[in-house]
N, C-alpha and C positions, 0 to 999 in steps of 0.2 A: 371462635376468634383464631385468626391465622397466626402461626408462630413466625416471629421475625426471621428465624433461620430459613424458613421456606420461601420467603419473599425474595424476589430478584432485587438487585441494587436499585433499579428504576422504581420498582414498587415501594421500596423502603423510602426513597426520596419523596415520592408522591404522598405516602402516608405521613411523613414528617411535615411536609408543607401543609397538608390538610389540617394539622393541629395548630397552625400559626394563627395570629390575629387576622381575622377575615379582611381587614382593611388593607393589609399588605400582600395578600395572596396573589392578586392579579399582577402586581409588579414583580413578585418573585417568579411566577410562572413565565412572564415575559423574559426576564433575565435568563431563566433556565433554557428556554427555547433558543434565545440568541446564542448562548454559549454552546449548546449542543449542535446548532446549525453551522457554527464557524468552521468545523472540520469533522469528518467522519471518525477520526481517531480520538475524539473526546468522549470519555465515559463519565458516569456519575455514580456517586455512592454517598452514604452517610459516614462522615469521618469527623472527629472532634465534635460530635453531636450536632452536626450541621451538614447541609448539602455541600458536597465537594465535587469538583470536576477535575479529572485527571487525564493524562495522556496515556492511551492504551497501546500505542505502537512500540516498535523496537527501540531500545536505547542501550548505550554502552553501560557496563556495570558502574554503579556509583554507591556511595555511602547513603543508606536510607535516611540518615539524619539530615541530609541536604535537601530533602523534599523536592527533588528534581522532577518527579513524575506528577506531583500535585500542581495544577495550574492555578486554581482559584477556589476559595472556600467562602461560603456565605456566612456572614456574622449577622444574626437576626435578633439580637437581644434588645429588649425595650422597644420593639417595633421599629427599630432602625434598620435600614438596608445598607449593608456595607459588604463590599467584596474585598477579600484579602488575598493578595497574590504573594504566597510565601517566598518566591524568588523574583518578585516583580522588579527589583532594582536592576536586574539584567536586561530588562526591556528598555529600548530607547524609545520612550513614549513621546511621539511627536504630536499627539492629540491634546495634551495637557489634562487629560482625564485622571491620570494617576496622581496620587498625592502621598506625601510622607517620605522621609529619608531615614529609615530605621536601620540600626547597626546590624540587625539580623538579615537584612536584605529584602524585607517585605515592603510592599506598596499597597495602597488602598484606593478604592473607588467608592464614592458615596452616591446614593440615589435617594431622592425625597419620596417619589411616588411613581405610578405608572407613566404619567406624562413625561417625567424626567428620564425614565428608562428609555422611552421611545425617542426622546430628543438626543440621547447619547448613544443610541444603538450602533450607528456606523463607527463611532470612535471606539466603542467597546469591541466590535469585531476587529478593528485594526490592531488594538492592543493584544487580543487573543492570537491573531495571526502572527504578529511580531514575536510573541512568546513562543509559538510553535516553530517559528523559523530558527530559534535558538536551541531547540532540542537537539542534543547530541545523538545522532543515529548510528 
């Protein structure tokens, strides 16, 4: 068995996804590819025991508690597909895809299944690019 410490971030995400409910894996993989294809400076890792996507490029120094580098975290409990944007309130979402007005600044996007992911693909890419445009370089 391979030690988690020897796996790359991408391999850890793949291993995590393979352990999920088989019914949601196709939708999760589709979301994963959409997020990673939105910009070459998006990386992936396991954080908060979930697949997480983050900005890998240069940023001004900031307080790590602000989660400015973290773009989106998948919340996959109870076979629900939920994307959590820790700083999503900063995004001027013109797609109507994001929901929630939480005091900590997060916003959410829900997906039912693979078909729903494909239907919302362009809007998700727009949200990701809007988030990236806000990154302080």
